[in-house]
N, C-alpha and C positions, 0 to 999 in steps of 0.2 A: 504494500500500500504506500502511495506517495505521501509526501508531507502535507500537501493541500487537503487530502481527504482525512488526515488525522487531526488537522487544526479545526477545533470546534467552530470557529468563526467562518471558515470557508468551506467546510465539509458539505453543509446543506446546499448553499448556492452552487457549488461545483457539481453536485449530483443533479440539481435542477438544470444546470447548463448542459450537462451531458445528455440528459433526457431530451431537452429541447433540440439539441444538435441532431440527435438520432431521428426525431420526428420530422425535423426540417429536411434532412436527407431523404427520408422515406417519401415525403411529399414531392420532392424533386424527382425521385425515381418514378413515382406515379405519373408525373407530368411527362417524363421521357417515354414511358410505356404508352400513354395515350397519344403522344405525338407520333410515335411509331405507327399507331393505328391510322392516324390521319394521313401520314405519308402513303400508306397503302390504300388510300381513298375510302376508308371506313368512316363515313361521316357520323355514324352513331357514337363515335368517340368524342365528337366535338363538345357536347355539354360536359362530359367527364373531364376533358382537358380544361375547358373554360372555368368550371367551378373548382377544379383542383388548384387553379392559380390562386384562388382566394385562400385556400388552405396553406399554400406556400407562403403567401404574404403574412397570414396570421402566425404561422409557426416561425417565420423569420423574425417577426416582431417579438414573439415570446423568447426566442433565442437571444435577441439583442437585450431584452429586459433582464434575462437571467445572467447574461454576460456583464451587464451593468451592476447587478447586485453582487456578483462574484468579484468584480473589480473594486467595488466600494468596500466589501468586507475584507479584501486583501490589503487595504490601506491606501487605495487610490494612487498607487505608485506605478512604476513602469513594469516591464517584464511581460510574462505571459498573460496575466489578467487584463492588462491594458490592450495588448495585441489582439487577444480574442474578442474584446469589446469592439475594437476598431474594425476587425474583419467581419464581425457579426453585423455591425452597422453598414458596412459596405455591401454585404449580401442583401440586407434589407432594402437599401436604396436601389441597388442594381436590379433586384427583382421587379420593382415597379417599372423601371425603364425597359427592361426586357419584355415584360407583359404588354406594355403600351405598344411596343414594336410588333408584337404578335397580333394585336387588335387593329392598330392603325397604320402600321408601317410595313416595310418589306420583310418577308420571311428570311431573306438573305442576311438580315441583321439579327432577327429574332433567334434563329437557331445557334449561331456562334455565341451570342450572349448567353444562351442557355448553358452552353458548355463552360463558359467562363464562370457563370453562377454556380454550376456544379463543382467546379474546382475550388472556388472560394468557400463553399459550404464544406467541402472535404477538408480544406485547410483549417477551418474552424474546429472541425472534429479532431484533427491531429492536435491542435493547440489545447483543446479541452481535455484530452487524455494525457497530455504532458503535465498538466497540473501546474504547480508553482515551482 
């Protein structure tokens, strides 16, 4: 067990962050699966993909809040708590830009940004498990 999970001040927020990160990644995976259906012209997947985006945004927001709590309980300093907060905020913001391009913009920008978003979310997972 790492030091962050044994510190009573950060143990709860870190567990919350890790759960939020996993749920956020699962929602992004869902979006990729439904996007794959859309590429094969299965239009029945369009509402699943559309409403799944709301889940991605909600879970990205909960991840950012959990990261903020973890950073606060860690003393508001630098290091991994601050980095995971910044990465979580970037994922939250990028998710909205990426979704807007899917609705109003070219798919040639929507799809690459989805891959960037997936990478940022995975990066936040790595940071969350590195602890402090």
